[in-house]
C-alpha positions in Angstrom: 60.6 85.5 131.8 58.3 83.6 129.6 59.0 79.9 129.6 57.8 79.1 126.1 60.0 76.5 124.3 62.8 77.7 122.0 65.8 79.1 123.8 63.9 80.3 127.0 66.2 78.2 129.2 69.1 80.4 128.3 67.8 83.3 130.4 68.5 81.3 133.6 72.0 80.4 132.4 72.9 83.9 131.3 71.8 85.4 134.6 74.3 83.4 136.6 77.0 85.9 137.7 80.3 85.1 136.2 82.1 84.4 139.5 79.6 81.7 140.1 80.2 80.0 136.8 82.7 77.2 136.5 85.1 78.5 133.9 87.8 76.0 134.7 86.8 73.4 132.2 89.4 72.3 129.7 90.0 74.4 126.6 87.4 73.8 123.9 89.0 72.1 120.9 88.4 73.1 117.3 87.0 69.6 116.4 84.5 70.0 119.2 82.9 73.1 117.8 79.4 72.7 116.3 79.7 71.8 112.7 76.8 74.1 111.8 78.6 77.0 113.3 81.8 76.1 111.3 79.8 75.8 108.1 78.1 79.2 108.4 81.4 80.9 109.2 83.0 79.2 106.1 85.4 77.2 108.3 86.5 73.6 107.4 84.7 70.8 109.3 86.8 68.0 110.7 85.1 65.1 112.4 88.2 64.3 114.5 91.0 66.3 116.1 93.2 68.2 113.7 96.9 67.4 113.7 98.9 68.6 116.6 101.8 71.0 116.3 105.1 70.4 118.0 104.0 72.1 121.2 101.0 69.7 121.6 98.3 72.2 120.6 95.9 71.8 117.7 97.3 73.1 114.4 94.5 75.5 113.5 96.7 77.9 111.6 94.2 77.6 108.7 92.0 80.1 110.6 94.5 82.8 109.7 93.7 86.2 111.1 90.1 85.4 112.0 89.0 86.4 115.5 86.9 83.8 117.3 85.8 83.6 120.9 83.3 80.8 121.5 81.9 79.8 124.8 80.3 76.4 125.5 78.2 75.9 128.6 77.4 72.3 129.5 76.0 71.2 132.9 77.3 74.3 134.6 80.8 74.1 133.2 81.9 76.7 130.7 84.7 76.0 128.2 86.2 78.5 125.8 87.7 78.4 122.3 89.9 81.3 121.2 91.4 81.4 117.8 95.2 82.0 117.6 94.6 85.5 116.2 92.3 86.3 119.1 94.9 85.2 121.6 97.7 87.0 119.8 95.8 90.3 119.3 93.3 90.6 122.2 94.1 88.2 125.1 95.0 84.7 126.1 92.6 82.2 127.5 93.8 82.9 131.0 93.4 86.6 130.5 89.8 86.2 129.2 88.9 83.9 132.1 90.4 86.4 134.6 88.5 89.3 132.9 85.2 87.4 133.1 85.7 86.7 136.8 86.6 90.4 137.6 83.8 91.9 135.5 81.0 91.0 137.9 82.7 91.4 141.3 
């Protein structure tokens, strides 16, 4: 791989087999998502955590039926954000993590 600036460092990260990745980080919260990403997807930007619902989770019902799966990698630890619609229609966070681990065995 060419090591010329830009995003060349991603090649090394992406080539790490899924079972060797640490996918046990805490759930990525909506307010932690990059503001630029939220802006380009026409999502509201909140500088702090959104209000919690009665079950203790973030109230992100404003995402409606939009399907989001976002993965953050930081110092070898991966964290995932799944929209409520994604978890309802396609799979829960635990199911996604299990699938990622099984895919490369």
